[in-house]
C-alpha positions as CSV (number, residue, x, y, z in Angstrom):
1,Q,-14.9,-69.3,88.1
2,V,-15.7,-66.4,86.4
3,F,-13.5,-63.4,85.2
4,T,-14.2,-60.9,82.6
5,F,-11.5,-58.0,80.6
6,N,-12.1,-54.9,82.3
7,S,-9.0,-53.6,79.7
8,V,-6.7,-54.2,78.5
9,E,-3.4,-51.1,77.7
10,I,0.1,-51.0,76.4
11,K,2.8,-48.4,77.7
12,V,6.2,-47.5,76.2
13,L,8.9,-46.7,78.3
14,P,10.7,-44.5,79.0
15,S,8.4,-42.7,76.6
16,V,6.8,-43.3,73.2
17,K,9.7,-41.5,71.5
18,V,13.1,-43.1,72.3
19,A,16.7,-41.9,71.6
20,N,18.3,-44.1,68.8
21,G,20.7,-46.6,71.2
22,A,18.2,-46.3,74.2
23,R,17.1,-49.0,76.4
24,M,13.7,-49.3,75.5
25,S,10.5,-51.6,77.0
26,V,7.0,-52.0,75.7
27,V,4.8,-53.5,78.8
28,C,1.2,-54.6,78.6
29,H,-1.3,-54.7,81.3
30,A,-4.5,-56.5,81.4
31,D,-7.2,-55.2,84.1
32,I,-9.4,-58.6,85.1
33,S,-12.5,-59.1,87.2
34,K,-12.4,-62.2,88.9
35,S,-15.5,-64.2,91.1
36,T,-12.7,-66.1,93.0
37,N,-9.4,-65.6,94.0
38,F,-8.2,-68.3,91.4
39,Q,-4.8,-68.9,89.0
40,L,-5.3,-67.5,85.7
41,K,-3.0,-68.2,82.7
42,H,-2.5,-65.1,80.3
43,N,-1.3,-65.7,76.9
44,F,0.5,-62.1,75.5
45,T,1.2,-61.4,72.0
46,I,2.9,-57.8,71.1
47,F,2.6,-56.7,67.5
48,K,4.4,-54.1,65.7
49,N,2.8,-52.9,62.4
50,G,0.8,-56.1,62.3
51,K,3.7,-58.4,62.6
52,L,4.3,-60.4,65.7
53,V,7.8,-59.1,67.5
54,F,6.5,-60.8,71.5
55,M,4.7,-63.6,73.0
56,T,4.7,-65.1,76.3
57,V,2.8,-66.6,79.2
58,S,2.4,-65.5,82.3
59,D,0.0,-66.0,85.5
60,K,0.6,-62.5,85.9
61,E,-1.7,-59.6,84.7
62,D,1.7,-57.6,82.8
63,A,3.9,-58.5,80.2
64,Q,7.3,-56.9,78.6
65,Y,9.2,-56.6,75.7
66,E,12.6,-55.3,76.3
67,I,14.8,-53.8,73.4
68,P,17.5,-52.9,74.7
69,M,19.2,-50.7,71.8
70,A,16.6,-49.1,70.1
71,R,17.0,-48.6,66.5
72,S,14.8,-46.7,63.7
73,S,14.1,-50.2,62.5
74,D,12.0,-50.6,65.8
75,T,9.9,-47.2,64.8
76,G,6.0,-48.1,64.2
77,E,2.6,-48.9,65.9
78,Y,2.7,-51.2,68.3
79,E,-0.6,-52.9,70.0
80,C,-0.7,-55.8,72.6
81,T,-3.2,-59.1,72.5
82,V,-4.4,-61.0,76.0
83,E,-5.8,-64.4,75.3
84,A,-7.3,-66.3,78.7
85,G,-9.8,-68.7,79.1
86,R,-10.8,-68.8,75.7
87,K,-11.6,-64.9,76.1
88,T,-9.5,-62.5,74.1
89,K,-9.0,-58.6,73.9
90,S,-7.2,-56.0,72.6
91,S,-4.8,-52.9,73.6
92,N,-5.4,-49.8,71.4
93,S,-2.1,-49.2,69.3
94,V,0.2,-47.0,70.2
95,H,3.4,-45.3,68.1
96,V,6.9,-45.3,69.0
97,W,9.6,-43.2,67.2
98,V,12.9,-43.9,67.4
99,T,14.5,-40.6,67.0
100,G,18.0,-40.0,65.2
101,M,19.7,-42.5,63.1
102,T,22.6,-44.8,63.3
103,K,26.2,-43.6,61.9
104,P,27.2,-44.9,58.1
105,I,29.8,-46.9,56.9
106,L,31.8,-45.4,53.5
107,T,34.2,-48.1,51.8
108,A,35.9,-46.9,48.8
109,E,36.7,-49.2,45.9
110,K,40.3,-47.8,45.8
111,K,43.0,-45.6,48.0
112,E,44.8,-44.9,45.0
113,V,43.7,-43.8,41.4
114,L,44.5,-41.7,38.2
115,E,43.3,-38.5,37.1
116,G,40.2,-39.3,34.8
117,E,39.5,-42.9,36.6
118,V,36.4,-43.1,38.9
119,V,35.9,-43.9,42.5
120,K,33.4,-46.0,43.1
121,L,32.2,-45.8,47.4
122,R,29.9,-47.7,48.8
123,C,27.2,-46.0,51.9
124,E,25.6,-48.4,54.5
125,L,23.1,-48.0,57.4
126,P,23.2,-51.3,58.5
127,E,20.5,-51.1,60.9
128,E,18.4,-49.0,59.2
129,A,15.1,-50.1,57.6
130,P,14.3,-48.6,53.9
131,P,13.3,-46.6,52.2
132,L,16.0,-44.2,53.1
133,Y,17.9,-41.6,50.8
134,F,21.7,-41.7,50.7
135,F,24.1,-38.5,50.2
136,F,27.9,-38.5,49.0
137,Q,30.4,-36.3,49.3
138,K,34.0,-35.3,47.6
139,I,35.9,-32.9,49.6
140,K,38.8,-31.2,48.1
141,M,40.9,-28.9,49.5
142,N,39.8,-25.3,49.1
143,S,36.8,-25.7,46.9
144,T,33.4,-26.3,47.7
145,P,32.3,-30.0,48.1
146,K,30.5,-31.6,45.6
147,L,27.2,-33.6,47.1
148,K,25.7,-36.6,45.3
149,S,22.0,-37.8,46.7
150,V,20.0,-41.3,45.7
151,F,16.7,-42.5,46.6
152,E,17.0,-46.4,47.9
153,P,13.5,-47.7,48.2
154,Y,14.0,-51.4,48.7
155,R,17.6,-51.0,50.4
156,N,19.6,-50.1,53.5
157,F,22.7,-49.3,50.8
158,S,24.1,-47.4,48.1
159,V,26.6,-47.0,45.5
160,M,27.9,-43.7,43.7
161,E,30.9,-42.8,41.3
162,F,32.9,-39.5,41.0
163,S,35.3,-38.3,38.7
164,V,38.9,-37.8,39.0
165,E,39.7,-34.4,37.6
166,E,42.5,-32.5,36.3
167,G,44.1,-30.6,40.2
168,D,42.6,-33.8,41.6
169,N,45.8,-34.5,44.3
170,I,44.2,-36.2,47.2
171,L,40.3,-36.5,47.9
172,Q,38.4,-37.2,51.0
173,F,34.7,-38.6,51.1
174,D,31.9,-39.6,53.5
175,C,28.2,-40.3,53.3
176,F,25.0,-39.5,55.5
177,G,21.7,-40.6,55.1
178,R,18.1,-39.3,55.4
179,R,14.7,-40.5,55.9
180,Y,10.9,-39.3,56.5
181,V,8.9,-40.3,59.9
182,K,5.7,-39.1,59.6
183,L,6.3,-36.3,57.6
184,E,9.2,-34.9,59.5
185,L,13.2,-35.6,58.1
186,E,15.7,-37.2,60.0
187,S,19.1,-37.2,59.1
188,S,21.8,-39.2,60.3
189,E,25.5,-38.0,61.4
190,H,28.7,-37.9,58.6
191,S,30.0,-41.4,58.1
192,N,33.9,-42.2,58.7
193,K,35.8,-40.0,56.5
194,T,37.5,-42.2,53.4
195,L,40.8,-41.1,51.8
196,V,41.4,-41.8,48.1
197,T,45.1,-40.9,46.6
198,V,45.2,-39.6,43.0
199,R,48.3,-40.2,40.6
200,E,48.7,-38.3,37.4
201,P,49.2,-40.5,34.0
202,F,50.7,-37.2,32.5
203,I,51.9,-33.7,33.9
204,K,50.0,-30.5,32.3
205,P,51.0,-29.9,28.7
206,T,53.6,-27.2,27.4
207,L,52.7,-24.9,24.2
208,N,55.6,-22.9,22.6
209,A,55.4,-20.7,19.3
210,K,58.3,-20.0,17.7
211,P,60.4,-17.8,17.1
212,S,57.9,-15.9,19.0
213,S,54.0,-15.7,20.0
214,N,54.2,-11.5,18.4
215,I,54.9,-12.5,14.2
216,T,54.4,-10.3,11.3
217,E,51.9,-11.9,8.9
218,G,53.8,-13.6,5.8
219,D,56.1,-14.8,8.9
220,R,56.2,-18.5,9.3
221,I,54.9,-19.9,12.6
222,Q,55.4,-23.1,14.5
223,F,53.6,-24.2,17.4
224,E,55.2,-27.2,19.7
225,C,52.7,-29.2,22.1
226,S,54.2,-31.8,24.5
227,T,54.0,-33.8,28.0
228,V,55.6,-35.8,30.2
229,V,53.7,-39.4,30.1
230,A,54.1,-42.8,31.9
231,Q,52.3,-44.5,29.9
232,M,52.5,-44.1,25.5
233,H,49.5,-46.5,25.1
234,G,46.4,-44.0,24.5
235,I,48.0,-40.8,24.8
236,E,46.5,-38.0,22.4
237,I,47.6,-34.4,21.9
238,I,45.2,-32.0,20.1
239,L,45.7,-28.4,19.0
240,Q,43.0,-26.1,19.0
241,K,42.1,-22.5,18.0
242,N,38.0,-21.3,18.5
243,K,37.3,-25.2,18.7
244,K,38.9,-25.8,15.7
245,I,41.5,-28.8,15.0
246,L,44.5,-28.0,13.3
247,S,46.2,-31.3,14.2
248,S,46.8,-34.1,16.4
249,V,49.0,-37.0,17.1
250,R,48.6,-40.2,18.9
251,H,50.8,-42.3,21.0
252,E,53.4,-39.6,20.7
253,K,54.4,-36.7,23.3
254,L,55.5,-34.3,20.8
255,L,53.5,-32.5,18.4
256,K,54.5,-29.9,15.8
257,Y,52.5,-27.7,13.8
258,S,53.5,-24.7,11.6
259,A,51.6,-22.2,8.9
260,V,52.6,-19.3,7.6
261,A,51.0,-16.6,9.7
262,T,48.0,-14.3,8.5
263,L,46.1,-11.8,10.3
264,E,43.2,-14.2,10.9
265,D,46.1,-16.7,12.7
266,S,45.7,-13.8,15.5
267,G,44.1,-15.6,18.7
268,E,44.0,-18.3,21.8
269,Y,45.4,-21.6,21.1
270,L,44.8,-24.6,23.1
271,C,46.6,-28.0,23.4
272,K,44.6,-30.3,25.1
273,V,46.2,-34.1,25.9
274,E,44.1,-36.7,26.9
275,Q,44.3,-40.7,27.9
276,G,41.2,-42.7,29.1
277,R,38.9,-40.1,30.5
278,A,42.0,-37.8,32.2
279,S,42.6,-34.5,30.1
280,K,45.1,-31.6,30.7
281,T,45.2,-28.1,29.0
282,T,47.4,-25.4,28.4
283,K,46.4,-21.9,26.5
284,L,48.5,-19.9,24.2
285,N,48.2,-16.3,22.9
286,V,49.1,-15.2,19.5
287,V,49.2,-11.4,17.9
288,V,50.2,-11.4,14.5
289,S,50.9,-8.2,13.2
290,E,49.9,-6.4,10.1
291,L,52.2,-6.8,6.8
292,F,49.9,-4.6,4.7
293,P,46.5,-2.9,4.8
294,K,43.6,-4.7,2.7
295,P,43.7,-2.6,-1.1
296,I,40.6,-0.4,-1.9
297,L,38.9,-0.7,-5.2
298,S,37.5,3.0,-6.7
299,A,36.0,3.2,-9.4
300,S,35.4,6.5,-11.8
301,M,31.1,5.9,-12.1
302,S,29.4,3.4,-10.5
303,K,26.0,4.0,-12.6
304,L,26.6,4.4,-16.1
305,D,25.4,4.2,-19.9
306,E,26.5,1.3,-22.2
307,N,29.9,2.2,-24.4
308,K,30.8,4.3,-21.9
309,E,34.7,4.3,-20.6
310,L,34.6,2.9,-17.0
311,T,37.7,3.4,-15.1
312,L,39.0,1.2,-12.3
313,S,42.2,2.1,-9.2
314,C,43.5,-0.2,-7.0
315,S,45.2,1.5,-4.0
316,I,47.3,0.1,-1.2
317,S,47.7,3.3,1.9
318,G,51.4,3.6,2.6
319,F,52.4,0.6,0.2
320,R,53.9,-0.1,-2.8
321,K,55.7,-3.1,-3.2
322,A,53.0,-5.3,-4.0
323,N,51.6,-7.9,-7.0
324,V,48.0,-6.3,-7.2
325,S,45.2,-7.7,-9.8
326,I,41.2,-6.2,-10.6
327,L,38.8,-9.2,-10.7
328,Q,35.0,-8.8,-11.6
329,K,33.2,-11.2,-9.0
330,N,31.6,-14.9,-10.6
331,S,28.9,-17.0,-8.6
332,N,31.7,-19.7,-10.7
333,G,34.6,-18.1,-9.6
334,D,36.3,-14.9,-10.1
335,I,37.1,-13.9,-13.3
336,L,41.0,-11.9,-13.7
337,L,40.5,-8.5,-15.8
338,K,44.0,-7.7,-15.4
339,N,47.5,-7.6,-13.2
340,S,48.0,-3.9,-12.6
341,R,46.6,-1.3,-10.2
342,N,44.3,0.3,-12.8
343,L,42.1,-0.4,-15.5
344,T,40.2,1.2,-17.8
345,M,37.5,-0.1,-20.6
346,R,34.2,0.3,-23.0
347,V,31.2,-1.4,-20.9
348,N,27.7,-2.9,-21.9
349,V,25.1,-4.1,-19.8
350,N,26.9,-7.4,-19.4
351,D,29.8,-5.9,-17.5
352,S,27.1,-5.1,-14.7
353,G,28.1,-6.8,-11.3
354,S,30.9,-6.2,-8.5
355,Y,34.5,-6.0,-8.8
356,T,37.1,-6.4,-6.7
357,C,41.3,-5.8,-6.5
358,K,44.0,-8.1,-4.8
359,A,47.3,-7.5,-3.1
360,E,50.1,-10.1,-2.7
361,V,53.0,-9.6,-0.6
362,K,55.2,-12.4,0.6
363,G,52.2,-15.2,0.0
364,I,49.8,-13.2,2.2
365,V,46.9,-12.3,-0.6
366,K,44.2,-9.3,0.4
367,E,40.8,-9.0,-1.0
368,S,39.4,-5.6,-0.3
369,K,35.6,-4.4,-0.3
370,P,33.7,-5.7,-3.9
371,V,32.8,-1.9,-6.0
372,R,29.0,-2.5,-7.7
373,I,28.8,-1.5,-10.8
374,N,25.5,-0.6,-12.9
375,V,25.7,-0.7,-16.6
376,Y,22.4,0.7,-18.2
377,A,20.5,0.2,-21.5
378,P,17.9,2.6,-22.5
379,V,14.5,1.6,-22.6
380,S,12.2,1.1,-25.3
381,K,9.7,2.7,-26.5
382,P,7.0,1.3,-24.1
383,T,3.5,-0.2,-25.2
384,L,0.4,-0.1,-23.3
385,S,-2.8,-2.3,-23.8
386,V,-5.6,-4.1,-21.7
387,V,-4.5,-6.8,-20.4
388,S,-6.5,-9.9,-21.3
389,G,-8.6,-8.5,-24.7
390,P,-8.7,-6.0,-26.7
391,P,-9.0,-2.3,-25.2
392,E,-13.1,-2.4,-25.0
393,V,-14.4,-1.6,-21.9
394,V,-17.9,-1.0,-20.1
395,L,-18.9,2.1,-18.0
396,G,-18.3,1.2,-14.6
397,K,-16.4,-1.8,-15.5
398,P,-12.8,-2.1,-14.3
399,L,-10.0,-1.8,-16.8
400,R,-6.8,-3.6,-16.4
401,L,-3.5,-2.0,-18.4
402,I,0.1,-2.8,-18.8
403,C,2.7,-0.8,-19.4
404,H,6.0,-3.0,-21.4
405,S,9.3,-2.1,-22.6
406,V,11.0,-4.6,-24.6
407,T,14.6,-3.5,-23.9
408,G,16.1,-1.9,-20.6
409,T,18.3,-2.1,-18.1
410,P,15.5,-2.8,-14.7
411,P,14.9,-1.7,-12.5
412,I,12.5,0.6,-14.8
413,T,10.1,3.2,-13.4
414,F,6.8,3.1,-14.9
415,T,4.2,5.9,-14.7
416,F,0.8,6.0,-15.9
417,Y,-1.9,8.8,-17.1
418,K,-5.0,9.6,-17.4
419,G,-5.5,12.1,-19.5
420,N,-2.8,14.7,-18.4
421,E,-3.4,13.5,-14.5
422,V,-1.0,10.5,-13.2
423,K,-2.7,8.2,-11.8
424,K,0.2,5.4,-10.9
425,T,3.6,5.2,-10.2
426,V,5.7,1.3,-10.4
427,I,9.5,0.6,-10.2
428,N,9.6,-3.0,-11.6
429,D,11.7,-5.0,-14.3
430,T,10.2,-5.1,-17.7
431,Y,5.9,-4.4,-17.0
432,A,3.6,-2.8,-14.3
433,T,0.3,-3.2,-14.6
434,F,-2.5,-0.5,-13.2
435,L,-6.5,-0.9,-12.2
436,D,-8.8,1.8,-13.0
437,E,-12.0,0.2,-11.2
438,N,-14.4,3.4,-12.5
439,I,-14.4,4.5,-15.8
440,R,-17.0,7.1,-16.7
441,Q,-17.6,9.0,-20.0
442,N,-15.7,11.2,-19.8
443,D,-12.2,8.6,-19.7
444,R,-12.7,9.0,-23.2
445,R,-9.8,11.5,-22.5
446,G,-7.7,8.5,-22.9
447,Y,-3.9,6.6,-21.5
448,K,-0.7,6.3,-21.7
449,C,2.7,5.7,-19.9
450,D,5.9,6.4,-19.1
451,A,9.2,4.4,-18.9
452,S,12.3,5.3,-17.4
453,N,15.2,4.3,-15.9
454,N,19.4,5.2,-15.1
455,H,20.1,5.4,-18.4
456,S,20.6,9.4,-19.4
457,S,18.4,8.9,-22.3
458,G,15.4,10.0,-20.1
459,I,11.9,9.1,-20.6
460,K,9.7,7.5,-23.1
461,T,6.1,8.0,-23.7
462,S,3.8,5.3,-25.4
463,N,1.0,6.6,-27.4
464,T,-2.3,7.0,-26.3
465,L,-4.5,4.3,-25.9
466,N,-8.3,5.6,-26.3
467,I,-11.0,2.9,-24.4
468,T,-13.6,2.4,-26.0
469,V,-17.0,2.4,-23.3
470,I,-20.7,2.1,-23.6
471,G,-23.4,2.7,-20.7
472,K,-25.3,0.1,-19.0
473,N,-28.7,0.9,-19.8
474,A,-30.5,1.5,-23.4
475,S,-34.2,3.2,-23.8
476,L,-36.9,2.9,-26.3
477,G,-40.1,4.7,-26.8
478,S,-42.6,5.3,-29.5
479,I,-44.4,7.5,-31.3
480,P,-46.9,7.7,-30.9
481,Y,-46.9,5.8,-27.4
482,G,-48.6,3.1,-26.7
483,E,-51.7,3.0,-29.0
484,V,-51.6,3.3,-32.9
485,E,-54.4,2.9,-35.4
486,D,-54.8,0.3,-37.7
487,G,-52.5,1.0,-40.5
488,S,-50.9,4.0,-39.6
489,E,-46.8,4.5,-38.8
490,I,-45.2,4.5,-35.8
491,A,-41.6,5.5,-34.6
492,F,-39.1,3.9,-32.6
493,L,-36.5,5.8,-30.5
494,C,-33.7,3.5,-29.2
495,S,-30.6,5.6,-27.1
496,V,-27.8,5.6,-24.8
497,K,-27.2,7.8,-22.1
498,E,-23.1,7.2,-22.9
499,G,-21.3,5.2,-25.6
500,S,-18.4,5.1,-28.1
501,W,-19.0,4.9,-31.9
502,P,-20.5,3.5,-33.6
503,I,-23.2,1.4,-31.7
504,H,-25.1,-1.2,-33.5
505,F,-28.8,-0.6,-32.8
506,K,-31.4,-3.7,-33.0
507,I,-35.5,-3.5,-32.6
508,F,-37.2,-6.6,-31.3
509,R,-41.1,-7.4,-31.0
510,K,-41.0,-9.9,-28.6
511,T,-44.3,-12.6,-29.0
512,D,-43.9,-16.0,-28.3
513,H,-40.4,-15.8,-29.5
514,E,-38.2,-13.2,-30.3
515,V,-38.5,-11.3,-33.6
516,L,-35.5,-9.1,-34.5
517,L,-37.4,-6.1,-36.9
518,F,-35.1,-4.2,-37.8
519,E,-30.6,-3.5,-37.1
520,T,-28.1,-0.8,-37.5
521,S,-24.6,1.0,-36.5
522,E,-25.1,4.7,-36.2
523,N,-22.3,7.0,-35.6
524,S,-24.7,8.3,-32.3
525,D,-26.3,7.3,-29.6
526,R,-30.0,7.2,-30.5
527,L,-31.9,5.7,-33.6
528,M,-35.1,6.5,-35.1
529,W,-36.8,3.7,-36.9
530,R,-40.5,4.4,-38.6
531,K,-42.6,1.3,-39.6
532,A,-44.6,2.7,-42.2
533,T,-48.1,0.4,-41.7
534,M,-49.3,-1.0,-38.3
535,N,-52.0,-3.4,-38.2
536,R,-53.6,-5.6,-35.7
537,Q,-50.9,-8.4,-35.2
538,D,-48.1,-5.9,-34.7
539,T,-50.0,-5.6,-30.9
540,G,-47.4,-6.9,-28.3
541,T,-44.2,-6.3,-26.6
542,Y,-41.0,-4.2,-28.1
543,Y,-37.5,-3.7,-26.7
544,C,-34.5,-2.8,-28.0
545,M,-30.9,-3.8,-28.2
546,A,-27.3,-1.4,-28.3
547,S,-23.4,-2.6,-28.4
548,N,-20.1,-1.2,-29.8
549,R,-16.9,-2.8,-29.8
550,A,-16.9,-3.1,-26.1
551,N,-18.7,-6.9,-27.1
552,V,-21.3,-6.2,-24.3
553,D,-24.7,-6.0,-25.3
554,V,-27.5,-3.4,-23.3
555,K,-31.2,-4.0,-23.3
556,S,-33.8,-1.0,-23.0
557,H,-37.0,-1.8,-20.7
558,P,-39.9,-3.6,-22.9
559,I,-43.0,-1.2,-24.0
560,T,-46.0,-2.8,-25.1
561,I,-47.6,-1.2,-28.4
562,S,-51.6,-1.7,-28.9
563,V,-53.0,-1.2,-32.7
564,I,-56.4,0.0,-32.5
565,L,-59.2,-0.1,-35.4
566,A,-58.7,3.2,-37.8
567,A,-61.7,6.3,-37.5
568,W,-62.6,5.9,-40.8
569,K,-63.4,2.2,-40.3
570,K,-65.4,3.1,-37.4
571,G,-67.7,5.1,-39.4
572,V,-68.1,2.5,-42.4
573,I,-68.8,0.2,-39.8
574,A,-71.7,2.7,-38.0
575,A,-72.8,3.2,-41.5
576,F,-73.7,-0.2,-42.1
577,V,-75.1,-0.6,-38.9
578,L,-77.5,2.9,-38.6
579,I,-78.6,2.8,-42.0
580,P,-80.7,-0.4,-42.2
581,I,-82.0,1.0,-38.9
582,A,-83.1,4.5,-40.3
583,G,-84.5,2.7,-42.9
584,A,-86.5,0.6,-41.4
585,V,-87.7,3.7,-39.2
586,T,-88.8,5.2,-41.7
587,L,-90.9,2.5,-43.2
588,T,-92.4,2.1,-40.0
589,L,-93.6,5.8,-39.5
590,W,-94.5,6.1,-43.8
591,W,-96.9,3.5,-43.1
592,F,-98.3,4.2,-39.2
593,L,-98.8,8.3,-41.7
594,C,-100.5,5.9,-44.4
595,K,-102.5,4.5,-42.0
596,K,-104.3,7.6,-40.0
597,K,-104.8,9.5,-43.9
598,K,-107.2,6.4,-44.5
599,A,-108.7,6.7,-41.2
600,K,-109.9,10.3,-41.7
601,G,-111.3,10.2,-45.3
602,P,-114.9,8.6,-44.9
603,S,-115.8,10.6,-42.0
604,M,-115.3,13.8,-44.3
605,E,-117.8,12.5,-47.2
606,M,-120.2,12.2,-44.2
607,S,-120.2,15.2,-43.2
608,G,-121.1,16.8,-46.6
C-alpha cells in the first residue's frame, strides 16, 4: 500500500472576509494519490495564528471547522496540517478578516448624582480581543457632546469619569470601540444610551449691593450674597473683585461685606458658592461716581537757585470744601509741610525732590501727581589735572586729564579746551575725563576746562594747565667727526628736536661699561661740550641722553670716535728713522769716493 500527498489546501466559506455574526467555515482538503484503493485515516489539525483551534480524524480527504457566529476575535492567519501513515503535509496560510465589531455594553455606577460629583462609566466589548480603543460621550441638551478616549492594550473593557458641572440636569452617556486590522480602522456601533439625573446641592447665589449698585464715592456700600442649600456642611461663600478675595464665610448661607466706596471700587464683583466639587457664581457690576476730582499741584519754578523762594499751590477744579495738605515725598514716608492750599519757602539743595498735595472729603483722600523741584548750588571753580601723575607727558603719547568741581548740584556740564579749541563736552555729577591721544610740540598752548550747571551764576573756568613734553629721539654729533688727532680738542653736540625746558643732557662713552663723561641742564634743546685733550685711550663709542620733567629718557644713536697720531709726532718719528739712514748713505758715498781717489794717484806719477 503506497500513497503520497499531492497537496493540502485550506479555504474559507463563504469568503476570507466575513461579516461579524455571520456563519463561517474553514475547510481543509488533502489531495492524495494511492497505489490501490485502500482505506487511509487522516488526522486534520487547523491552526489560527499558530495556535490549535480544531482537530479531527477522518477517512475522508476533507475536514470542516464550523464557526456559527464569526466575531472579531476570529480574525487571523489560518493553516491546516494533515497526517496519514506517518506522513505529514501542511497547507499555505490564509488570512481571515471578520469585519465589524460587536455592540459595546455601557453601565453607570450611579443613576443619580449631585452637581460637582463625578459619573463613573464602564464600557465593555465582551466578544472582542484587545488591543482596543474606547470612546465615551457625555451628551447634554443643546450642546456639543464631550468626547473622551482611552487605549486598552490588554483588556476588552475600559472605565471613564465625567465631572458634573453647574447647569447639568439630565445627562446621557454612550460609548463605542475601535480597532486596527491590517492598518485599517474599524468602529463598532454606539452602545445603549445610559441616563443619569443630576440634583443641585444648592441654588445659584444672589448678589445685591445696598443702597444701590450706582453710588458716589465716600458713601458706604454693602454687599450681600446668599444661596439656598440642602446641606450646610462644607458650604463656602466667597466675594471677589478682579480675582481678589474680599470676604468669605463657611457653613453659612449668607455673606455680608461693606466698605466706604472709592472710584477704584467701580467694576465687576463675583459671588461664588462652593461645596465639594460643585461651584456656582453670580456677577454684579458696580459704578462709583466721583465726589471730587484729583487735586493739581503747581510750582512757581521747577528749577531754581538755592536761597530763592519757592511757592507751591494746590487746587481742586470746581471744589472748594476740602482739607488740603502739601507734602514732600520721601522713601521713608511722606513729610507733611503744611495743611494749606499754598506754601512759600526759601529753599536749599536738600529741598530738591518730589512734592504732592492731598485733599480729603468725607474720608476720601486723593493725591495729586508729583511735581519735581530741583534746587541748584553753584559749581565751584574746577581743577584740571593729569590722571595718575604730574603734568608731564612724552610727545606722541596719550594724555588723560580730569576736570573736577568740588561743589555744585549735578548734573554738571564739563567742557575741555586745547588752547581755544573745544575738544570734548561731558555731562556728569562731579567730574569728567578727557583723553588726548596725540601730543605734539605745538600743544604747548595748554589745556583748560569749564564747568556749569543750572545755577544762574553761569560758567566757571579752571586755570590753564601747561603740559611738559619731550621728543622721542636725541641726536649726537662731534667736531671733528669720526677721527681726531691725539692731544687735540673735540666738541660733542647733543640735541633733541622738541622738548620743554629745562632739558638735562648726559654724554657717555661706552666701553665694557657705561662711563658718564658730562651732564648738565640747559634751557635749550641742544648742548655743546668740549673735551680739550683727546688721547689714544679715548677711542670708542659715544652717545648722549636727554630728559626733562616728563621723566622719560631719550637716547641718541651711538657714534664712533678714533684718536689718531698728531702730525708733529709723525715728523719726529720720521726724523729718527731717516737721519740714521741718511748718515749711512753719506758715509758709504764718502768711503766710495775716497777709495776711487787713491786709485787714480799712482797712475799719474808714472806718466810724468
